[in-house]
C-alpha positions in Angstrom: 133.8 85.8 224.8 137.4 86.2 223.8 136.7 89.7 222.6 135.0 90.6 225.9 137.9 89.1 227.9 140.4 91.0 225.9 138.5 94.3 226.4 138.2 93.5 230.1 141.9 92.8 230.4 142.7 96.1 228.6 140.5 98.0 231.0 142.1 96.4 234.0 145.6 97.2 232.7 144.6 100.8 232.0 143.1 101.1 235.5 146.3 99.8 237.1 148.4 102.2 235.0 146.2 105.2 235.8 146.2 104.3 239.5 150.0 104.0 239.5 150.5 107.3 237.7 148.1 109.0 240.2 150.1 107.7 243.2 153.4 108.9 241.6 152.0 112.4 241.1 150.7 112.4 244.7 154.0 111.3 246.1 155.9 113.9 243.9 153.7 116.7 245.2 154.3 115.6 248.8 158.1 115.5 248.3 158.1 118.9 246.7 156.2 120.4 249.6 158.4 118.7 252.1 161.7 119.9 250.5 160.4 123.2 249.2 161.9 123.0 245.8 165.2 121.7 244.5 168.5 122.7 246.1 171.3 122.8 243.6 174.2 123.2 246.0 175.2 124.3 249.4 174.6 127.9 248.4 171.1 127.2 247.1 170.9 129.0 243.7 167.9 131.3 243.5 167.7 132.1 239.8 170.6 132.8 237.4 174.0 132.7 239.1 172.8 134.2 242.3 173.6 132.0 245.3 172.0 132.0 248.7 172.3 129.9 251.9 170.2 126.9 252.4 167.0 127.7 254.3 166.8 125.8 257.6 163.8 123.4 257.6 162.7 122.3 261.0 161.2 118.8 261.3 157.6 118.7 262.5 154.8 116.0 262.5 152.1 118.0 260.8 149.2 120.0 262.2 149.4 122.5 265.0 152.5 122.3 267.2 151.8 120.2 270.3 151.4 122.1 273.5 154.5 121.8 275.6 155.6 123.2 278.9 157.9 126.2 278.3 160.9 126.8 280.3 161.0 129.7 282.8 164.5 131.2 283.0 166.4 131.1 286.2 166.3 134.1 288.5 169.2 136.6 288.6 168.9 137.5 284.9 170.2 140.9 283.8 168.2 143.9 284.9 165.8 145.1 282.2 164.7 148.7 282.0 161.3 148.0 280.5 160.6 144.4 281.4 159.0 142.2 278.8 160.2 142.4 275.1 157.2 143.8 273.2 159.0 143.1 269.9 158.7 139.3 270.2 156.3 138.9 273.1 152.7 139.3 273.9 152.9 141.4 277.2 150.3 141.5 280.0 150.7 143.8 282.9 149.7 142.8 286.5 149.3 145.1 289.4 149.0 143.4 292.8 147.7 145.1 296.0 150.2 143.1 298.0 153.3 141.4 296.7 152.4 137.7 296.0 154.3 135.1 297.9 156.7 132.5 296.5 154.0 129.9 296.1 151.7 132.3 294.2 154.5 133.3 291.8 155.2 129.6 291.1 151.5 129.1 290.5 151.5 131.9 288.0 154.6 130.6 286.3 153.0 127.2 285.9 149.8 128.7 284.6 151.5 130.6 281.7 154.0 127.9 280.7 151.6 125.3 279.0 150.6 127.0 275.8 153.2 125.8 273.4 155.3 129.0 273.3 158.1 130.2 275.6 156.7 132.2 278.5 158.4 134.5 281.0 157.4 136.2 284.2 158.9 139.6 285.0 159.0 141.5 288.3 159.7 145.2 288.9 162.7 145.9 291.2 162.1 149.5 292.4 165.4 149.5 294.4 167.4 148.7 291.2 165.2 150.8 288.9 164.3 148.1 286.5 162.7 144.7 285.9 164.0 141.1 286.3 163.1 137.8 284.8 161.7 135.8 287.7 162.8 132.2 288.0 161.4 129.3 289.9 163.0 130.4 293.1 161.7 134.0 292.9 160.7 135.6 296.2 157.5 137.4 296.9 158.7 141.0 296.7 157.2 142.3 293.5 153.8 144.1 293.3 154.1 144.9 289.6 154.5 141.9 287.3 154.5 141.3 283.6 153.7 138.1 281.8 155.2 137.6 278.4 154.3 134.9 275.8 156.5 134.7 272.8 154.8 135.7 269.5 156.6 133.2 267.3 159.4 130.7 267.2 160.6 128.0 264.9 157.4 126.0 265.4 155.4 128.9 263.9 153.4 131.9 265.1 151.2 132.2 268.2 147.7 131.0 267.4 144.3 132.2 268.8 143.7 129.1 271.1 147.2 129.6 272.7 146.6 133.3 273.2 143.1 132.8 274.6 144.3 130.2 277.0 147.2 132.5 278.2 144.7 135.3 278.8 142.2 133.1 280.6 145.0 131.7 282.8 146.0 135.3 283.8 142.4 136.3 284.5 141.9 133.4 286.8 145.1 134.0 288.7 144.5 137.7 289.1 140.9 137.0 290.3 142.1 134.7 293.0 145.0 136.9 294.1 143.2 140.3 294.1 145.3 141.8 291.2 144.5 144.1 288.4 145.2 142.8 284.8 145.8 144.7 281.6 145.8 142.5 278.5 146.9 143.4 274.9 144.4 143.5 272.0 143.9 139.9 270.8 143.5 140.8 267.1 146.5 143.0 267.0 148.6 140.5 268.9 147.8 137.7 266.4 148.5 140.0 263.5 151.9 140.9 265.0 152.6 137.2 265.5 151.9 136.4 261.9 154.0 139.3 260.7 156.9 138.4 262.9 156.7 134.7 261.8 156.6 135.7 258.1 159.6 138.1 258.4 161.7 135.6 260.4 160.9 132.8 258.0 162.7 134.8 255.3 165.8 135.1 257.4 165.9 131.7 259.1 168.9 130.5 257.2 171.5 127.8 257.8 174.8 127.5 255.9 176.1 124.0 255.2 179.5 122.8 254.0 180.2 119.2 253.2 183.2 117.0 253.8 183.0 113.8 251.6 185.2 110.7 251.4 187.0 109.7 248.2 184.8 107.6 245.9 184.3 104.2 247.5 185.7 105.3 250.8 184.4 106.3 254.2 185.4 108.0 257.4 185.5 106.1 260.7 184.0 107.6 263.8 187.4 107.5 265.5 189.0 109.3 262.6 186.3 112.0 262.7 186.9 112.5 266.4 190.6 112.8 266.0 190.2 115.4 263.2 187.4 117.4 264.9 188.8 117.8 268.5 191.9 119.8 267.4 189.5 122.3 265.7 187.7 123.0 269.0 184.7 120.8 268.2 183.3 118.9 271.2 180.9 116.0 271.0 177.6 116.9 272.7 174.8 114.6 274.0 172.8 115.3 270.8 175.3 113.3 268.8 176.7 116.3 267.0 180.1 118.1 267.4 179.7 121.7 268.5 182.2 124.6 268.2 181.3 127.1 270.9 182.4 130.6 271.9 183.7 131.6 275.3 180.2 132.0 276.6 179.3 128.4 275.6 177.1 129.4 272.7 177.3 127.3 269.5 179.0 128.9 266.6 178.8 126.0 264.2 178.4 122.2 264.3 179.7 119.1 262.6 177.3 116.2 262.1 177.0 112.9 260.3 175.4 113.0 256.8 173.9 109.6 257.6 171.0 109.3 260.2 173.3 107.7 262.8 174.6 110.3 265.3 178.0 110.3 266.9 177.3 108.4 270.1 180.1 107.8 272.6 179.6 104.1 272.8 179.2 103.5 269.1 181.9 105.7 267.6 184.4 102.9 267.1 182.0 101.0 264.8 180.6 104.0 262.9 181.5 104.5 259.2 180.2 107.4 257.2 180.8 108.6 253.6 180.4 112.3 254.5 180.0 115.0 257.2 178.2 118.4 257.2 179.4 121.6 258.9 176.4 123.8 259.7 176.1 127.5 260.8 172.8 128.7 262.2 172.8 132.3 260.9 170.2 134.0 263.1 171.9 132.7 266.3 175.4 133.8 265.4 176.5 137.4 266.0 179.4 137.7 263.5 178.4 135.1 260.9 180.9 136.4 258.4 183.9 135.7 260.6 182.3 132.4 261.8 181.8 131.3 258.2 185.5 131.9 257.4 186.4 130.0 260.6 184.1 127.1 259.7 185.4 126.9 256.1 189.0 126.9 257.4 188.2 124.2 259.9 186.4 122.2 257.2 189.4 122.4 255.0 191.7 121.1 257.7 189.3 118.3 258.7 189.0 117.3 255.1 192.7 117.2 254.7 193.2 115.2 257.9 190.6 112.7 256.8 191.8 112.5 253.2 188.5 113.8 252.0 187.2 116.9 250.1 185.4 120.0 251.2 182.6 120.3 248.6 179.2 121.7 247.8 176.1 119.6 247.3 177.1 118.9 243.7 180.4 117.4 245.1 182.3 120.3 243.5 185.2 121.5 245.6 184.3 124.7 247.4 186.1 127.8 246.0 186.8 131.2 247.3 184.3 132.7 244.9 181.5 130.7 246.4 182.4 131.8 249.9 182.5 135.4 248.6 179.0 135.2 247.2 177.5 133.7 250.3 179.3 136.3 252.5 177.7 139.1 250.6 174.3 137.6 251.1 175.0 137.0 254.8 175.5 140.7 255.2 172.2 141.4 253.5 170.3 139.0 255.7 171.9 140.4 258.9 171.3 143.9 257.8 167.6 143.1 257.3 167.4 141.5 260.7 169.0 144.5 262.3 166.6 146.9 260.6 163.8 145.0 262.3 165.6 145.3 265.6 166.2 141.5 265.7 170.0 141.6 265.5 171.5 138.2 264.7 173.2 136.5 267.6 171.7 138.8 270.2 169.4 137.5 273.0 166.3 138.6 271.2 167.2 136.7 268.0 168.3 133.6 270.0 164.9 133.5 271.7 163.0 134.0 268.5 165.0 131.4 266.5 164.8 128.7 269.2 
């Protein structure tokens, strides 16, 4: 009996050990998939001494992106010579016997805006010799229309159910409004969406610089505000400081390294050991100049706070590191321009939204 109990105890211990090891391996695989490898520093070394910017990882809750209502731009957008953007959009052409009224246009806008990708409605303006993006208040004076559904964005490529739903909605609207419809080839459209998503995934890069407190220290929310505001950084409702250009577009941001955002009512009590400056490369036209500006601002903020501007290994950032990343920024922006998706231009901003 004693021998049997000893054997049984050994089996139980071995089973517990095996189960624990299996759980650890499972968790490790999940973490590796979530973080896509190990990031050595802010420049993310990719083999040898070559450094590259940190890839931007957008949070998602698994599975297909949830269908959301896309925004239709306001009317009065700039005149477009050819209408929809075939580089980043699936384009359908609509020919109406009579110009649809305001209610019919709103109906069409609502019909195409529920498939999880940004959608636009365009109307030809013969008097001006081009096309316009039609907003919610568009008037019924356009006989030729185009409907565009974006092929890919940061939530991924356009999928078959989304494309089929978009086409079905257009068929139904045209049938009820006596309009002719020309749709793109479904297989080619999905192929283009996958190719666009794959290419843009390689160039979807964010650059981060860290400002850390001295060992054992922390920055107060009030101190951060006092250091950030003179650098042109303004606190936005998202709890992040934004440095914007004259047009109001974000150049770079300053955010808390801790989960707690900078909220107006809680800044007085906030304490943080570090901050992160972030540049979203595809959405910035002159990333090289903005990077220099961000690094200079980071250095001044760090000095004002009594902290250090460092990489992810807490090593002070040096000019050599900035030089390497600048060279790689040029390569990425050149690759984007070669695909006619120039960083910082409206097309890139729409694609990387």
